[in-house]
All heavy atoms as TSV, in Angstrom:
chain	resi	resn	atom	element	x	y	z
A	1	MET	N	N	55.860	179.061	72.579
A	1	MET	CA	C	55.219	179.641	71.423
A	1	MET	C	C	55.237	181.167	71.492
A	1	MET	O	O	55.563	181.825	70.526
A	1	MET	CB	C	53.791	179.128	71.319
A	1	MET	CG	C	53.057	179.661	70.142
A	1	MET	SD	S	51.485	178.813	70.023
A	1	MET	CE	C	50.582	179.999	69.118
A	2	LEU	N	N	54.891	181.723	72.638
A	2	LEU	CA	C	54.885	183.176	72.763
A	2	LEU	C	C	56.282	183.750	72.594
A	2	LEU	O	O	56.458	184.774	71.945
A	2	LEU	CB	C	54.314	183.582	74.129
A	2	LEU	CG	C	52.848	183.269	74.357
A	2	LEU	CD1	C	52.466	183.533	75.796
A	2	LEU	CD2	C	51.978	184.074	73.423
A	3	ASN	N	N	57.269	183.077	73.164
A	3	ASN	CA	C	58.641	183.553	73.048
A	3	ASN	C	C	59.118	183.512	71.603
A	3	ASN	O	O	59.905	184.348	71.180
A	3	ASN	CB	C	59.572	182.735	73.935
A	3	ASN	CG	C	59.268	182.914	75.399
A	3	ASN	OD1	O	58.703	183.916	75.797
A	3	ASN	ND2	N	59.627	181.945	76.190
A	4	PHE	N	N	58.645	182.543	70.851
A	4	PHE	CA	C	59.006	182.409	69.442
A	4	PHE	C	C	58.632	183.669	68.668
A	4	PHE	O	O	59.350	184.108	67.781
A	4	PHE	CB	C	58.312	181.185	68.836
A	4	PHE	CG	C	58.551	181.021	67.366
A	4	PHE	CD1	C	59.749	180.487	66.908
A	4	PHE	CD2	C	57.597	181.394	66.442
A	4	PHE	CE1	C	59.983	180.339	65.544
A	4	PHE	CE2	C	57.823	181.252	65.083
A	4	PHE	CZ	C	59.016	180.718	64.635
A	5	TYR	N	N	57.508	184.264	69.011
A	5	TYR	CA	C	57.037	185.461	68.335
A	5	TYR	C	C	57.537	186.749	68.983
A	5	TYR	O	O	57.133	187.834	68.606
A	5	TYR	CB	C	55.509	185.472	68.270
A	5	TYR	CG	C	54.973	184.424	67.325
A	5	TYR	CD1	C	54.424	183.256	67.802
A	5	TYR	CD2	C	55.053	184.609	65.952
A	5	TYR	CE1	C	53.946	182.286	66.935
A	5	TYR	CE2	C	54.581	183.641	65.078
A	5	TYR	CZ	C	54.032	182.488	65.582
A	5	TYR	OH	O	53.573	181.532	64.711
A	6	GLY	N	N	58.410	186.636	69.963
A	6	GLY	CA	C	59.000	187.812	70.593
A	6	GLY	C	C	58.163	188.421	71.698
A	6	GLY	O	O	58.458	189.514	72.172
A	7	ALA	N	N	57.121	187.748	72.108
A	7	ALA	CA	C	56.294	188.261	73.198
A	7	ALA	C	C	57.042	188.132	74.513
A	7	ALA	O	O	57.796	187.188	74.730
A	7	ALA	CB	C	54.986	187.479	73.278
A	8	ASP	N	N	56.865	189.099	75.390
A	8	ASP	CA	C	57.515	189.076	76.691
A	8	ASP	C	C	56.446	188.923	77.772
A	8	ASP	O	O	55.824	189.899	78.174
A	8	ASP	CB	C	58.313	190.354	76.915
A	8	ASP	CG	C	59.065	190.367	78.226
A	8	ASP	OD1	O	58.988	189.368	78.980
A	8	ASP	OD2	O	59.734	191.364	78.504
A	9	PRO	N	N	56.220	187.691	78.250
A	9	PRO	CA	C	55.180	187.472	79.254
A	9	PRO	C	C	55.495	188.108	80.606
A	9	PRO	O	O	54.626	188.227	81.446
A	9	PRO	CB	C	55.111	185.954	79.363
A	9	PRO	CG	C	56.448	185.485	78.930
A	9	PRO	CD	C	56.916	186.464	77.898
A	10	SER	N	N	56.736	188.547	80.782
A	10	SER	CA	C	57.086	189.184	82.051
A	10	SER	C	C	57.068	190.712	81.946
A	10	SER	O	O	57.481	191.407	82.870
A	10	SER	CB	C	58.468	188.704	82.523
A	10	SER	OG	O	59.459	189.106	81.594
A	11	ALA	N	N	56.582	191.233	80.825
A	11	ALA	CA	C	56.484	192.686	80.655
A	11	ALA	C	C	55.551	193.261	81.709
A	11	ALA	O	O	54.617	192.602	82.159
A	11	ALA	CB	C	55.964	193.006	79.259
A	12	VAL	N	N	55.832	194.489	82.101
A	12	VAL	CA	C	55.007	195.145	83.112
A	12	VAL	C	C	54.589	196.512	82.577
A	12	VAL	O	O	55.421	197.302	82.137
A	12	VAL	CB	C	55.775	195.319	84.441
A	12	VAL	CG1	C	54.917	196.005	85.482
A	12	VAL	CG2	C	56.256	193.966	84.953
A	13	ALA	N	N	53.285	196.780	82.614
A	13	ALA	CA	C	52.765	198.075	82.191
A	13	ALA	C	C	53.103	199.130	83.236
A	13	ALA	O	O	53.494	198.809	84.366
A	13	ALA	CB	C	51.249	197.980	82.002
A	14	LYS	N	N	52.947	200.379	82.888
A	14	LYS	CA	C	53.241	201.476	83.819
A	14	LYS	C	C	52.468	201.361	85.122
A	14	LYS	O	O	52.942	201.778	86.163
A	14	LYS	CB	C	52.949	202.819	83.158
A	14	LYS	CG	C	53.915	203.164	82.056
A	14	LYS	CD	C	53.577	204.496	81.424
A	14	LYS	CE	C	54.538	204.776	80.272
A	14	LYS	NZ	N	54.206	206.031	79.598
A	15	ASP	N	N	51.276	200.789	85.047
A	15	ASP	CA	C	50.449	200.657	86.250
A	15	ASP	C	C	50.694	199.348	86.997
A	15	ASP	O	O	49.988	199.018	87.939
A	15	ASP	CB	C	48.971	200.804	85.916
A	15	ASP	CG	C	48.467	199.745	84.958
A	15	ASP	OD1	O	49.258	198.862	84.557
A	15	ASP	OD2	O	47.285	199.805	84.593
A	16	GLY	N	N	51.706	198.567	86.551
A	16	GLY	CA	C	52.079	197.354	87.256
A	16	GLY	C	C	51.416	196.080	86.769
A	16	GLY	O	O	51.711	194.999	87.265
A	17	ARG	N	N	50.521	196.191	85.791
A	17	ARG	CA	C	49.847	195.001	85.278
A	17	ARG	C	C	50.772	194.200	84.378
A	17	ARG	O	O	51.581	194.757	83.657
A	17	ARG	CB	C	48.586	195.382	84.505
A	17	ARG	CG	C	47.522	196.012	85.360
A	17	ARG	CD	C	46.327	196.442	84.549
A	17	ARG	NE	N	46.768	197.415	83.539
A	17	ARG	CZ	C	46.165	197.604	82.372
A	17	ARG	NH1	N	45.097	196.911	82.049
A	17	ARG	NH2	N	46.611	198.498	81.518
A	18	THR	N	N	50.631	192.887	84.434
A	18	THR	CA	C	51.367	191.978	83.553
A	18	THR	C	C	50.377	191.398	82.551
A	18	THR	O	O	49.157	191.484	82.756
A	18	THR	CB	C	52.010	190.831	84.356
A	18	THR	OG1	O	50.966	190.054	84.954
A	18	THR	CG2	C	52.956	191.346	85.425
A	19	PRO	N	N	50.878	190.787	81.479
A	19	PRO	CA	C	49.941	190.162	80.532
A	19	PRO	C	C	49.014	189.149	81.214
A	19	PRO	O	O	47.817	189.096	80.916
A	19	PRO	CB	C	50.869	189.483	79.523
A	19	PRO	CG	C	52.098	190.321	79.534
A	19	PRO	CD	C	52.253	190.737	80.976
A	20	ARG	N	N	49.571	188.369	82.159
A	20	ARG	CA	C	48.733	187.362	82.829
A	20	ARG	C	C	47.681	188.024	83.711
A	20	ARG	O	O	46.530	187.607	83.726
A	20	ARG	CB	C	49.588	186.396	83.646
A	20	ARG	CG	C	48.756	185.268	84.215
A	20	ARG	CD	C	49.547	184.101	84.727
A	20	ARG	NE	N	50.695	184.442	85.528
A	20	ARG	CZ	C	50.940	183.934	86.725
A	20	ARG	NH1	N	50.141	183.059	87.253
A	20	ARG	NH2	N	52.007	184.287	87.382
A	21	SER	N	N	48.057	189.084	84.435
A	21	SER	CA	C	47.067	189.743	85.294
A	21	SER	C	C	45.965	190.385	84.455
A	21	SER	O	O	44.802	190.379	84.841
A	21	SER	CB	C	47.721	190.767	86.220
A	21	SER	OG	O	48.238	191.870	85.506
A	22	MET	N	N	46.317	190.897	83.273
A	22	MET	CA	C	45.300	191.464	82.378
A	22	MET	C	C	44.371	190.380	81.850
A	22	MET	O	O	43.162	190.603	81.724
A	22	MET	CB	C	45.975	192.204	81.228
A	22	MET	CG	C	46.609	193.508	81.658
A	22	MET	SD	S	47.224	194.417	80.238
A	22	MET	CE	C	48.965	194.453	80.619
A	23	ALA	N	N	44.918	189.205	81.575
A	23	ALA	CA	C	44.083	188.090	81.105
A	23	ALA	C	C	43.133	187.629	82.208
A	23	ALA	O	O	41.970	187.307	81.941
A	23	ALA	CB	C	44.955	186.929	80.642
A	24	VAL	N	N	43.609	187.609	83.443
A	24	VAL	CA	C	42.758	187.207	84.574
A	24	VAL	C	C	41.610	188.203	84.732
A	24	VAL	O	O	40.449	187.809	84.913
A	24	VAL	CB	C	43.584	187.092	85.875
A	24	VAL	CG1	C	42.682	186.950	87.082
A	24	VAL	CG2	C	44.552	185.922	85.785
A	25	ILE	N	N	41.911	189.482	84.644
A	25	ILE	CA	C	40.865	190.509	84.756
A	25	ILE	C	C	39.858	190.360	83.618
A	25	ILE	O	O	38.644	190.433	83.833
A	25	ILE	CB	C	41.490	191.917	84.760
A	25	ILE	CG1	C	42.258	192.139	86.066
A	25	ILE	CG2	C	40.430	192.992	84.568
A	25	ILE	CD1	C	43.161	193.353	86.067
A	26	SER	N	N	40.357	190.126	82.410
A	26	SER	CA	C	39.459	189.943	81.267
A	26	SER	C	C	38.581	188.709	81.441
A	26	SER	O	O	37.403	188.725	81.082
A	26	SER	CB	C	40.266	189.819	79.975
A	26	SER	OG	O	40.929	191.028	79.706
A	27	GLU	N	N	39.158	187.644	81.998
A	27	GLU	CA	C	38.376	186.432	82.250
A	27	GLU	C	C	37.223	186.725	83.209
A	27	GLU	O	O	36.096	186.293	83.001
A	27	GLU	CB	C	39.262	185.334	82.832
A	27	GLU	CG	C	38.478	184.081	83.181
A	27	GLU	CD	C	39.293	183.062	83.960
A	27	GLU	OE1	O	40.200	183.448	84.701
A	27	GLU	OE2	O	38.976	181.874	83.827
A	28	GLU	N	N	37.520	187.490	84.254
A	28	GLU	CA	C	36.482	187.818	85.242
A	28	GLU	C	C	35.371	188.658	84.628
A	28	GLU	O	O	34.213	188.528	84.998
A	28	GLU	CB	C	37.112	188.546	86.423
A	28	GLU	CG	C	38.014	187.650	87.246
A	28	GLU	CD	C	38.825	188.395	88.285
A	28	GLU	OE1	O	38.764	189.640	88.340
A	28	GLU	OE2	O	39.542	187.722	89.046
A	29	ARG	N	N	35.720	189.527	83.700
A	29	ARG	CA	C	34.732	190.412	83.074
A	29	ARG	C	C	33.934	189.720	81.973
A	29	ARG	O	O	32.868	190.179	81.610
A	29	ARG	CB	C	35.432	191.634	82.489
A	29	ARG	CG	C	35.988	192.543	83.543
A	29	ARG	CD	C	36.615	193.749	82.926
A	29	ARG	NE	N	37.173	194.604	83.958
A	29	ARG	CZ	C	38.050	195.558	83.736
A	29	ARG	NH1	N	38.468	195.785	82.506
A	29	ARG	NH2	N	38.512	196.282	84.732
A	30	ASN	N	N	34.468	188.661	81.414
A	30	ASN	CA	C	33.836	187.979	80.277
A	30	ASN	C	C	33.541	186.530	80.625
A	30	ASN	O	O	34.094	185.612	80.026
A	30	ASN	CB	C	34.753	188.055	79.053
A	30	ASN	CG	C	34.987	189.457	78.597
A	30	ASN	OD1	O	34.110	190.087	78.045
A	30	ASN	ND2	N	36.184	189.975	78.849
A	31	LYS	N	N	32.675	186.319	81.563
A	31	LYS	CA	C	32.380	184.970	82.053
A	31	LYS	C	C	31.918	184.017	80.958
A	31	LYS	O	O	32.136	182.824	81.032
A	31	LYS	CB	C	31.326	185.015	83.168
A	31	LYS	CG	C	31.796	185.727	84.415
A	31	LYS	CD	C	32.860	184.922	85.111
A	31	LYS	CE	C	33.261	185.589	86.409
A	31	LYS	NZ	N	34.393	184.966	87.034
A	32	ASP	N	N	31.322	184.537	79.906
A	32	ASP	CA	C	30.820	183.674	78.836
A	32	ASP	C	C	31.936	183.139	77.936
A	32	ASP	O	O	31.716	182.227	77.151
A	32	ASP	CB	C	29.784	184.409	77.992
A	32	ASP	CG	C	30.328	185.697	77.390
A	32	ASP	OD1	O	31.141	186.362	78.047
A	32	ASP	OD2	O	29.914	186.044	76.272
A	33	LYS	N	N	33.142	183.679	78.054
A	33	LYS	CA	C	34.262	183.248	77.218
A	33	LYS	C	C	35.423	182.731	78.066
A	33	LYS	O	O	36.578	182.830	77.676
A	33	LYS	CB	C	34.735	184.413	76.361
A	33	LYS	CG	C	33.661	184.941	75.438
A	33	LYS	CD	C	34.141	186.139	74.681
A	33	LYS	CE	C	33.012	186.707	73.828
A	33	LYS	NZ	N	33.374	187.949	73.196
A	34	ASN	N	N	35.121	182.179	79.228
A	34	ASN	CA	C	36.149	181.750	80.177
A	34	ASN	C	C	37.181	180.810	79.586
A	34	ASN	O	O	38.361	180.910	79.883
A	34	ASN	CB	C	35.521	181.066	81.389
A	34	ASN	CG	C	35.037	182.064	82.412
A	34	ASN	OD1	O	35.378	183.237	82.344
A	34	ASN	ND2	N	34.260	181.600	83.343
A	35	LYS	N	N	36.757	179.852	78.774
A	35	LYS	CA	C	37.682	178.846	78.267
A	35	LYS	C	C	38.833	179.482	77.492
A	35	LYS	O	O	39.984	179.090	77.637
A	35	LYS	CB	C	36.940	177.835	77.392
A	35	LYS	CG	C	37.785	176.676	76.979
A	35	LYS	CD	C	36.987	175.634	76.228
A	35	LYS	CE	C	37.879	174.458	75.870
A	35	LYS	NZ	N	37.154	173.436	75.146
A	36	GLN	N	N	38.529	180.472	76.675
A	36	GLN	CA	C	39.564	181.152	75.900
A	36	GLN	C	C	40.577	181.825	76.815
A	36	GLN	O	O	41.782	181.729	76.597
A	36	GLN	CB	C	38.943	182.196	74.976
A	36	GLN	CG	C	38.052	181.611	73.919
A	36	GLN	CD	C	37.271	182.671	73.188
A	36	GLN	OE1	O	37.311	183.851	73.522
A	36	GLN	NE2	N	36.531	182.252	72.172
A	37	TYR	N	N	40.094	182.508	77.817
A	37	TYR	CA	C	40.989	183.221	78.722
A	37	TYR	C	C	41.810	182.253	79.569
A	37	TYR	O	O	42.986	182.506	79.817
A	37	TYR	CB	C	40.214	184.193	79.615
A	37	TYR	CG	C	39.697	185.375	78.840
A	37	TYR	CD1	C	38.356	185.488	78.506
A	37	TYR	CD2	C	40.561	186.387	78.424
A	37	TYR	CE1	C	37.886	186.570	77.777
A	37	TYR	CE2	C	40.104	187.462	77.699
A	37	TYR	CZ	C	38.767	187.559	77.384
A	37	TYR	OH	O	38.309	188.628	76.658
A	38	ARG	N	N	41.213	181.159	79.984
A	38	ARG	CA	C	41.966	180.171	80.767
A	38	ARG	C	C	43.145	179.632	79.976
A	38	ARG	O	O	44.228	179.439	80.517
A	38	ARG	CB	C	41.056	179.026	81.212
A	38	ARG	CG	C	40.182	179.407	82.372
A	38	ARG	CD	C	39.449	178.186	82.928
A	38	ARG	NE	N	38.177	178.657	83.422
A	38	ARG	CZ	C	36.998	178.190	83.059
A	38	ARG	NH1	N	36.907	177.189	82.219
A	38	ARG	NH2	N	35.899	178.699	83.548
A	39	GLU	N	N	42.948	179.403	78.684
A	39	GLU	CA	C	44.032	178.912	77.839
A	39	GLU	C	C	45.141	179.956	77.719
A	39	GLU	O	O	46.322	179.631	77.795
A	39	GLU	CB	C	43.497	178.534	76.453
A	39	GLU	CG	C	44.522	177.903	75.562
A	39	GLU	CD	C	45.040	176.566	76.058
A	39	GLU	OE1	O	44.316	175.868	76.790
A	39	GLU	OE2	O	46.183	176.213	75.718
A	40	VAL	N	N	44.774	181.218	77.551
A	40	VAL	CA	C	45.767	182.292	77.464
A	40	VAL	C	C	46.527	182.408	78.784
A	40	VAL	O	O	47.750	182.540	78.793
A	40	VAL	CB	C	45.091	183.631	77.102
A	40	VAL	CG1	C	46.054	184.797	77.253
A	40	VAL	CG2	C	44.529	183.575	75.695
A	41	ILE	N	N	45.815	182.336	79.898
A	41	ILE	CA	C	46.450	182.419	81.215
A	41	ILE	C	C	47.431	181.267	81.393
A	41	ILE	O	O	48.549	181.450	81.880
A	41	ILE	CB	C	45.386	182.435	82.333
A	41	ILE	CG1	C	44.578	183.740	82.255
A	41	ILE	CG2	C	46.017	182.260	83.704
A	41	ILE	CD1	C	43.302	183.729	83.055
A	42	LYS	N	N	47.032	180.081	80.956
A	42	LYS	CA	C	47.915	178.908	81.056
A	42	LYS	C	C	49.168	179.105	80.206
A	42	LYS	O	O	50.284	178.828	80.657
A	42	LYS	CB	C	47.149	177.662	80.602
A	42	LYS	CG	C	47.926	176.383	80.697
A	42	LYS	CD	C	47.065	175.210	80.240
A	42	LYS	CE	C	47.856	173.932	80.154
A	42	LYS	NZ	N	47.045	172.816	79.671
A	43	LEU	N	N	49.011	179.586	78.974
A	43	LEU	CA	C	50.153	179.824	78.099
A	43	LEU	C	C	51.103	180.864	78.695
A	43	LEU	O	O	52.326	180.695	78.664
A	43	LEU	CB	C	49.683	180.288	76.720
A	43	LEU	CG	C	49.025	179.255	75.837
A	43	LEU	CD1	C	48.388	179.927	74.617
A	43	LEU	CD2	C	50.040	178.218	75.395
A	44	LEU	N	N	50.543	181.944	79.230
A	44	LEU	CA	C	51.370	182.985	79.836
A	44	LEU	C	C	52.103	182.464	81.063
A	44	LEU	O	O	53.280	182.762	81.270
A	44	LEU	CB	C	50.523	184.201	80.196
A	44	LEU	CG	C	50.028	185.021	79.009
A	44	LEU	CD1	C	48.954	185.999	79.445
A	44	LEU	CD2	C	51.187	185.736	78.334
A	45	SER	N	N	51.429	181.676	81.863
A	45	SER	CA	C	52.057	181.114	83.052
A	45	SER	C	C	53.214	180.191	82.676
A	45	SER	O	O	54.307	180.263	83.263
A	45	SER	CB	C	51.017	180.342	83.866
A	45	SER	OG	O	51.597	179.793	85.014
A	46	ASN	N	N	53.004	179.355	81.666
A	46	ASN	CA	C	54.070	178.457	81.201
A	46	ASN	C	C	55.239	179.257	80.635
A	46	ASN	O	O	56.401	178.916	80.869
A	46	ASN	CB	C	53.542	177.489	80.143
A	46	ASN	CG	C	52.606	176.449	80.730
A	46	ASN	OD1	O	52.608	176.197	81.922
A	46	ASN	ND2	N	51.798	175.863	79.874
A	47	ALA	N	N	54.951	180.305	79.907
A	47	ALA	CA	C	56.013	181.132	79.327
A	47	ALA	C	C	56.803	181.846	80.429
A	47	ALA	O	O	58.021	181.956	80.351
A	47	ALA	CB	C	55.417	182.147	78.351
A	48	GLU	N	N	56.111	182.316	81.467
A	48	GLU	CA	C	56.803	182.950	82.598
A	48	GLU	C	C	57.740	181.960	83.259
A	48	GLU	O	O	58.870	182.288	83.605
A	48	GLU	CB	C	55.801	183.480	83.615
A	48	GLU	CG	C	55.035	184.683	83.166
A	48	GLU	CD	C	53.907	185.064	84.115
A	48	GLU	OE1	O	53.619	184.294	85.059
A	48	GLU	OE2	O	53.306	186.122	83.912
A	49	GLY	N	N	57.274	180.735	83.442
A	49	GLY	CA	C	58.100	179.689	84.050
A	49	GLY	C	C	59.317	179.371	83.203
A	49	GLY	O	O	60.421	179.191	83.725
A	50	SER	N	N	59.128	179.333	81.896
A	50	SER	CA	C	60.249	179.062	80.993
A	50	SER	C	C	61.297	180.161	81.081
A	50	SER	O	O	62.495	179.894	81.066
A	50	SER	CB	C	59.770	178.942	79.554
A	50	SER	OG	O	58.957	177.818	79.398
A	51	LEU	N	N	60.843	181.397	81.180
A	51	LEU	CA	C	61.775	182.513	81.285
A	51	LEU	C	C	62.574	182.448	82.583
A	51	LEU	O	O	63.777	182.676	82.606
A	51	LEU	CB	C	61.037	183.857	81.222
A	51	LEU	CG	C	60.652	184.347	79.853
A	51	LEU	CD1	C	59.860	185.648	79.959
A	51	LEU	CD2	C	61.871	184.568	78.988
A	52	LYS	N	N	61.891	182.132	83.683
A	52	LYS	CA	C	62.566	182.045	84.984
A	52	LYS	C	C	63.607	180.928	84.986
A	52	LYS	O	O	64.686	181.080	85.531
A	52	LYS	CB	C	61.558	181.818	86.101
A	52	LYS	CG	C	60.730	183.034	86.404
A	52	LYS	CD	C	59.726	182.770	87.502
A	52	LYS	CE	C	58.836	183.976	87.700
A	52	LYS	NZ	N	57.811	183.740	88.693
A	53	ASN	N	N	63.283	179.818	84.337
A	53	ASN	CA	C	64.202	178.678	84.294
A	53	ASN	C	C	65.406	178.935	83.398
A	53	ASN	O	O	66.458	178.330	83.583
A	53	ASN	CB	C	63.481	177.417	83.833
A	53	ASN	CG	C	62.506	176.916	84.877
A	53	ASN	OD1	O	62.652	177.165	86.064
A	53	ASN	ND2	N	61.480	176.212	84.424
A	54	SER	N	N	65.245	179.816	82.412
A	54	SER	CA	C	66.344	180.063	81.483
A	54	SER	C	C	67.308	181.138	81.983
A	54	SER	O	O	68.360	181.326	81.406
A	54	SER	CB	C	65.802	180.466	80.114
A	54	SER	OG	O	65.161	181.730	80.172
A	55	LYS	N	N	66.948	181.834	83.033
A	55	LYS	CA	C	67.821	182.903	83.570
A	55	LYS	C	C	68.777	182.372	84.595
A	55	LYS	O	O	68.687	181.431	85.207
A	55	LYS	CB	C	66.988	184.020	84.163
A	55	LYS	CG	C	66.258	184.793	83.089
A	55	LYS	CD	C	65.509	185.931	83.686
A	55	LYS	CE	C	64.790	186.712	82.589
A	55	LYS	NZ	N	64.105	187.846	83.079
């Protein structure tokens, strides 16, 4: 789904953060909304795996 919209789950920010690492940090900071972040982390992880398998 993310790839369909052109998102790059393997992108790296200048400081080395990836979309998944940013989602993990956000999950830790927002304990009351964990379920939402867990789903995003799962989607990003699956998308990363798909990219690795397609290369």
